[in-house]
N, C-alpha and C positions, 0 to 999 in steps of 0.2 A: 532136601535142601534146609525148606524153612524147619524142618525140626532141629537140624543140626546149628544152622544160628541162634536159633533162640536157648540150646543147650550150652552153645557157648556164652550168649551171654549171661545167664543162667549161672554158667561157672564163675565167669568173670567177676561177675557184680556181689558175689556172696563169699567171694573170697577176698575182697577187699576187705580193709583191717576197718574197722570201729569210725576211726577217725579220718578215715579218706575220705577224699574229696573229688568230684568229675565235674568237669566245665556243666555251667547251668545248658550253655546250646544242645552239648553232646546229651544230656541227659533227658532234655525233651523230644529228642529223637528215639530215644533207646526208648522213651516211655509211649509215644505215638506209635512206634511200629510193633511194640509185644501187645498193647492195647488193640492192634489189628489183627495181631497173632493168637488175642484170646477168644476172637469167631472166624477161626481156620475149622476147616472142614475135616481136619485131621485130630482125635483124638489128643495124640500122640504130642502133636505140634501146641494145642490146646494145654496139656500139662505142663509142659518145659514154659509157656511162655506165663503162666500163673507162679511157676515157682521162681522165673525170674525178674520178675517186677515188685512179689513180696517185700524188698525193703525199699521200695519206692511209696509205701503206705504212710498215712498219718492219722495213728489212732485217734489225735486229740481233733481231727476235721471229722464231724459228723456227714460232711460232704464230700470226702476222699473219692476222687474217683477211680482208684483201684478198690479199694473197700468197696462201694456203691456197685462195681462190675464182678466182682467176688462174692457179693452176695445174690448176684442175679444169676453167675453161673451156678451156684449153688444150692441153687431154689429150680433151674429149668433145664441147666445141661443135659441131654440124652445119656451122657457115659459118666456110669459110678467113678471113673477112675481122675477126670478132669472135677467133680464133685468131693472125692479124698481129696487131692491134688490143694484144692480151694481150702480146707477146711485144716490141711495140713501149715499152710502159708498165713491166713489170715490174723489180723493184728485184732489179739481180743480187748474189746472196750465193750463200754455201755452198750453202747449204740451196735456193733457186730454181736456180742452176745446174746440180746434179746432176739435177733432175728436167726442164730443158731438155732438156739434152744426150742424155736418153732417150729424151726426146717426137721428136728428129729423127733420133733413127738408127732 
């Protein structure tokens, strides 16, 4: 069930147009739920949660909670699939690029 919910949210958010807007309260609830799912016990759920909140990143903010969590997962998650999903979805910025290159070497 958690997998399918994360998958549905992923599809909904990623199929919104570039100019689409969602209510702030709804965005916050989605954000909090998906942050919880990023630490789910099942790797497939974590992969879907990573993909679901990729559009909620702010590459210009060095303290963006999504990017910070992605960097943590990229370094510490036991699942190679989750680490791969993070690499595919993390927004590239001077802050994240440094850590990505450091992790790969």
